[in-house]
C-alpha positions, 0 to 999 in steps of 0.5 A: 146602653140604657145607663149611656142613654139616661146620662145623655138625657141628664147632660141635656137637662143640666145644658138647658137648665144652664143656658135658661139660667144665663138667658134669666140672668142676661134679662135680669141685668138688661131691665135693671139697667134699663129701669135704673132711674124708676129703681133709684126712686124706689130706693129713696122711699123704700129702705126694703130695696136692696141699692146694690146690683149684685145682692139684688141679682143674689136675692133674685137667684135665691127666690128663684130656687126656692120658688118664690116671687119676691117682694112687692115694693110699692105702697099701691099694691101693698095696700091690697094685700095680693102676692105677685102670683095672684096679682099676675093671675088677676091680669093673666086670665083676661090676656089667655082669654083673648088671645085664645079667642083670637087664635081660634078666629085665626086658626079656623079662619086661616085654615078654611081659607087656605084649603080653599085655596088649594082645591082651587089652586092656580084658579080665580078663587085661589088669586081672589083669596090669596089678594085678600089675605095679603091686604088685611095682612100688610094693614098695621094693627094699629090704623085696623084699631083706630078704624074699629074705635071710630066705627063702634059708635054707629055699628053699636058694638063696645069700643072698650072692654067691658066686664059685664057678662052681657057684654064681655065676649062683644067686647072682645070679639072685635079686638080679637078679630083685629089680632087675628088678621095676622095670624089669618095669613100665617096659617092660610099660607101653611095650610094651602102649602101642606093641603097642596102637597098632599093632593099633588102626592102620589099616594093622594092620585093613586088613591082618587084613581081607584076611587076612593072618596075625597071626603075620607081622603080629606080626613085621613091625609089631608086634615092629619097633615094639617094638624101635624103641620099647623102644631109645629109651627103653633109655639112661634105662632102663639108667641107673636100673637101674644106679643101683638096683642099686648099693643091691642090690649092697651088700645081696647082697655084690656086689664090684661098682660100689658097693664102688668108690665106698663105699671111694673116698668113705670114704678120699676118693680124688678120683682114683677118683671122678672116674675113676668119673664121666668113664669113665661119662659117655663110656661113656654118650655112646659107648653113646648113639651106638651106640643112635642108629645102630642106630635109624637103621638099624631106622627110616630115616624117624627120620633124615630127619625129623631132617634135614627138621626141621633144614632147616626150621628153617634155611629159616626163619631165612633167611626171618626175616633177609631 
């Protein structure tokens, strides 16, 4: 039984690894075809770049399996004597700081509004909150960014990123609030639904009838279910937030991943682009695995349901083969 389980795990890992390799390979060929004119310019000025696409692909695989980022071909970047990894991290720190700040604003505000809406379900307060959230969610980010840039002069906040201890957080706060509008609506909708479902459950109503404290029920039932529910959707939410933040970074001159990607595509630096996508893939997989472990700890029933589903499917297959 243990041997079969181990074999299944090994097979799953092999399948996931193969799928990941196929995805990364498709991204490699797509990017090479997309930026072919820029690559040809690099080939014209640098003899170190392989002109053959398949040889470049084999070189990329060699770097991938030996955990090397590859070579930078641009003379401008070579002059500062930085590896692709250190160059990536120098830009990545600002994106992480910006997106985490945006996520915190969206998470707290969205969940607070969602919980309040659920407690005031079908009342005027619920209607007003839903209307406000819907309005701010439908306004395009670029429009909000332009409004923020226009009002910065008379409201007195920085219109561009300032890498200074005194103004650093303030210069990130305005673009973070703008970027958070979309995530506020997502967290609001999810938390409102979860809170409403818990409050309408038989357990909650029975506990209230027995005189249980609403605050205790909130802490042990609503809050726990909210955390589990938000963790289940945190990966796609953060990917969406991360993607939209690239646009805001460029508008507010935040030296994050948008600068890294823009430079790499403009100069035809395939190794920089592929490092970005490969690193992002692996970071996403690790983040998702950690998130799943946390979910299994908070909600052991979910893990048991997964096991039951597995054995149920296995039993059906064995029965069908007889």
